[in-house]
Residue, then its C-alpha position, 0 to 999 in steps of 0.5 A: m499500500s501507498f499513500s500520497n497527496s496531490s492537488t490539481g488546478s482547474g479554472r479558478r480553484t485549486f483542489e487538494f486530494g487526499g491520500t491514496y491507498v493501493v492494493k497491489p495484484r496477487g498475480k500477474h499485473q494486467a490491469t489497473i482500476v482506479w476506485l472512488h469512494g462515495l460522499g463523506d468517505n476515504g480511499s482506504s474504505w474499499s481497499q478490503l473489499l477489493e483485495s477480497l475480489p477473486l481478480p488477482n491480475i488487477k491493481w486497485i488504486c483508491p485515492t480520497a476526494p478533496t474536502r470541500l463544502v457540499t451545498l447538499l449538506g448545507g455547506f458542511p465540509c467533507t470529502a466529495w468529488f464534487d459539489m452538489g445540491e439536490l439530486s435531480e434532472e433540474s439541478s446543475d453540475d459542478l462541471e469544474g469539480l468534475d473536470a478536476s477529479a477526472a483529471h486526478i484519476a487520469n493522472l493517477l492512471s497515466t503513470e502505469p505501465a505500457g500494456i496495462k488495461l485501464g479503468v475507473g469504478g466507483f460507488s455513489m458519487g464515485a460512481a457519478t465521477a466514473l461515469y463522467s470520466a467515461t464521457c470524458f474519454a469518449r468525447g476526447k476532452y474535459e468540459n473545460g476543452r483540454a484533451y483527455p490523455i488516456t484510453l479507458r478499457a472499463i467503467l463501473g458504476l455502482s448506486g451511481w448516476l450520469p451527471g449532465a445526463r439531460s445533455m449528454a447526448s448532444k455532447v457525444d459526437k455520433s460520428g468518427e472517433a468519438a462515436m467509436r470510443a463511446a461504442s467500444l468502451p464497456i460500462f457496468l451499471s448496478h443499482g439497489l431497486c430499494d436505494e432511498v439515497v440515490p433512487h434507482k430511477h437515477g440508474d435507469i435515467s443514466y443507462q438511457s442517456l448513456r445509450t442515447s449518446g452512443f454507448r453500446n457496450l453496456s451492462y445494467k443489473t438491479y437487485e430486489g430489496i437493496g438500498h444504498y449499499t453492496v451485497p456479495k451478489e453484486m460483487e460477484d457480478v462485478s467480478n465476472w464482468l470485469n473478467m470478460a471486459m478485461r478478457f483475463 
């Protein structure tokens, strides 16, 4: 394991990211996935679960989000990948914060050895940030116009949502390289049908918005009786999907 601190500037603000926890592969290193925690959590919280998965060829990088004032919490400071208010289709997105987090993730992956397959996954707000990274990869740029620097091979979003879902279809070019990147990127979505924190309708909206935007390699699973947490069956599905997506 290793810990580090870094900061990423985006526009007017500078974001100080917390420590990063690394789970080394138990077998041959074939893939690296950045895994993103939920609101108020930290990078080490998922490491034990990820280490227990039957995926010995994956290296997991678990960063910690910056501590910032969060509108949803009445301005209370906590770790968050971006600022957010009420979760609704009408709410505006903190695109500057999303760009900064997506750039931090890309920077973490950019130092991996050649030939290693790269991915991003997360839970709740971490899932939202992972899906935003998918759209940056497909478009070839961040919202601020800067080029997206890496090639992603897998995206996982558990109990999350797609930021900017309403306008996403108009942002991804339906022809050329952007369309090819969108169509080829494997994405796994999952959601508990009894989720009261991020209602499962946001999973449905995310899935439909991604399809409309040209993402074709989608898997979407829902779980009866499950709230805003993970269960062994879901993590088994994650492991099986990753084995297929990464072609181990």
